[in-house]
N, C-alpha and C positions, 0 to 999 in steps of 0.2 A: 579447665579441668583436663587432666591427662586421661587417656583411654585406659580401659580395664586390661591389666596384664597379669593379675593374680586373682585366682578364684578359689572358693571353697563352696561346699554344698552339703545339705543333709540328705541322706539316703534312707529310704524306707518305703513301706507300702501298708496302708496309705500314708502319704506324707504332706498332703495339702493343708492339714491342720497345724503343722509344726510351726512353732513360734521362734525357732532358732534363727531364721533370717532377721527377725526384729532385733535380737540381741547382737548378732555379729555385725550386721550393717550399721547399727548404732555405734558399735565399737570402732568400726572403720572410720566413721564420720568424726567421732570424738578424737581419735588418734591421728587424724589427718591423712589416712591411708586412702587417697582418692583413686588409686589404681586397683583397689580391691573390690570384689563383688561376691556376695553370698546368695545362693539360690537353693531351690528344692529340686530333687531328682527322684522320681518314682523308681524304686528298685527293690526287687525281691531278693531273698537269700540266694536263690539260684542264679540271679543275674549279676550279683555283686562282683564275683571274681573277674568276669569279662569286662565289666564297666570300669573297674579301677585299672585293669591292665591296658585298656584302650584310652584312658583319660589323658588328654594332652598336657603338656608341661605347665600350662597356666593354672591347672588345678594343683593346689598346694596341700589340700587337706579335705577330709570328709568327716562330718558328724554322721553317726550311724544309729538309727533307731530300729524298732522292731519292724519286720522279723529277721533282720540281717546281722544281729550282733554276734551270733556264733560264727556265721560265715565270715565276718570281718576279721576275726581272730585267725581263722583257718587260712584265709587268703593272704594274710600279711607275710612279708618277708622276715620281719622280726617283731618282737613284742616286749613291752615293759614287764617287769616282774609282777606288778599288780594285775595287769591284764591276764597274764598266765595263771596267776593264783585265782582270780575270779572266774576265769574260763570263758569270758566273752569280752567284746570290745565295742565301744561307742565312738572311737576316735581312730582315724587313719591319717598319718602324716607322711608326706613325701620326703624322703631322705636320699642322700647319694647312693644308698644301698637298696633302695626300694621303699615299700610302704611299711611304716612302723605302726603297730596296733597299741592302743592304750585304752584304759577304762577310767574316765573321769567321773562316771556316775557315782563312784564312791565318795568323791569330793562333794558332790551335790547332796548325797545322803548325810554326810558329816555336817554340812552347813545347816541342813534342815533339822537334824537332831539337836544341834547346838541352839538353834532358835527355839525349838520346842521345849527343851529340857534345861537349857543353861548348863550349869556345871553339875547338875544332878547325875550321879552315875546310873548306868543301866545294868541292873542285876538280872532282870527277867524281861523277856520280850516275846510277843506274839507276832509272827510274820505271816501275812496272808499271801500265799503263792510261793512257787519255787522255781519259776522260770528265769529268763534272761534278765528281767528287771529286778528280780529278787536277789540275784547273786551278789551285786555290789552292796545291797543292804545287809545281807547275811555276813559278808566279809567285814564290813565296817563295824557291825555289832561284835563280831569276833575280835576285831582290833581293840575295841573298847572294853574287852574283858567280860562280856556278858556271861553269867553263870548258867542260866536256864533259858533255853530257847525252844519255843513251841512253834512248829510250822503247820499252818492250816492249808492243806492241799488235798486234791482229790486222789492223789497217789503218793505212795511213800518213795521219796527220792533221797533217802539217807545217804546213799553212796556218793551222790553228787554234792550234798550239803556239808557233810562232816569235814571234808578238807578245808572248808571255808571258815570255820567258826572256832578254831583252836580247841580249847579244853571244855567248851560249853557242853552241858548236858542237853542233848537234842531229842525231841520227840516229834513225831508226825501224827496229826489227827485229821479226821475228815469232818465234813459239815454236820455229821450226826452227833458230834461231841457236845459237851456242855459249854457252848461258846461263851455264854455270859460269865460263867465261873472262870474260864481261861482269861477273858478280858479283864476281869476284876483283879486277878492275880498278877497281871503284867504291869511292869513299869511303863511300857510303851507298846502300842500296836502300830505295826508298819504294814500298810496295805499296798501291794505291788500289782494288783489285778485291775481290770476294767471295772468301772463303777457298778455296772449292772450284774457283775459276777457275785456281788455280796449284798445286793439291795435287800433281798428277803431276810438277810441275817443282820442287817445294820443295827437294829435295836439291841440285839444280843451282844454285838461286838463293840458297841460304843461306850465302854466303861473304863477307859484309860486315855491318857494323852495319845494323840493320833498323828502319825505322818502318813498322809495319803499321797502317793506319787502322781495321781491324776491332777491335771489342771484344766481339762475341758471334757465334760461339763463340770462346773463348780458352782456351789458346793455339791459334793457327792452325798447320797443318802447316808453313808457312813459318817462323813464329816458332820453332817447336820445332827445325827444322833449323838455323836460324842460331844459336840458343843452344847446340845440341849441338856446333857448330863453334867455340864460344868467343867469339861476338860478342854485343855488347850489343843488346838488343831493347827497343823501346818500342811499346806498343799504343795502340789507339784511345781508351782511357779518358783518357789524358793530353790528347790532342787535343780530345776531347769537352768536358772540363772547361774547358780554356783558351779554347775558342771561345765558351763560354757567358757568360763574364764581361762581355765588351763588350755582348753581347745584353741581359743583365740591366740593365746601366747605361743602354743606349739605351731600353729599354722603360720603366724606372722613374724614371730621373733620379737614382738613388741609387748610391753606390759599392758594388760587388759585395763581399760578405763571402766572399772567395775561399777562405780556409782552411775555413770552415764548409761551403761548397758542396762542396769536394773531399772533405772528411771524410765528408759524407753519402753521396756517391757510393761511396766506398770501403767504407763500412759496408753499403750496399745490395748491392754486388757480393759482399762477403764472406758476407753472410747467405744469398745465393743459391748459395753454394758454387762461385763461379767462380774 
């Protein structure tokens, strides 16, 4: 086996829970990329600009998780159109011109919504949260032509959300709203917040098909409530896998072995008893 000459890593804080190394390293093995290695690096938003500036040439790309997604876009030398539109980045790719920012989270959201809803159009959606993880979800819903979008958040961030969602009719509500009625009216609920942020409201919110971006711990109280009410539920593992494929291809220039990557993720999760 040759030595490692190409590297990638996931940046975030905390980052020890990330399953991205499982996906990418499985992809390297399946594609015969014996000189590639994927690791985790603890990195805050404040640390990210210096880290990527100092990264040696063996680092060809970084996956970026919270809390550094906004910093990744700001620190990049260039950005894709969708990263600019979404306003955050989860992907940094080394190019001859410097670091290019992209956002592949929207691809993960798209795949998860496809698995959840099939070809059923989304006319109304309830999105929980309005932060960095919510942005690609809001953008993807806008791309799908959602008509009515309700954002459940502790503060009104309309100025940030409206450019993401096209012509959708957008409203912001707090947790004192009639959450059960809002959930019942929605074609889909998309939760982009930590599980414990909505635990006390899970019973009220679990009345529609649910995409919950969390994958650990799983199932979340919200996922349990929605399933108990007979609704389809898709978790964050689907999104995690789907967003990784484009990252893999941008880092390596090789077609992602998607089936092998997802199988490795499923085996890992099963072995951990999740």
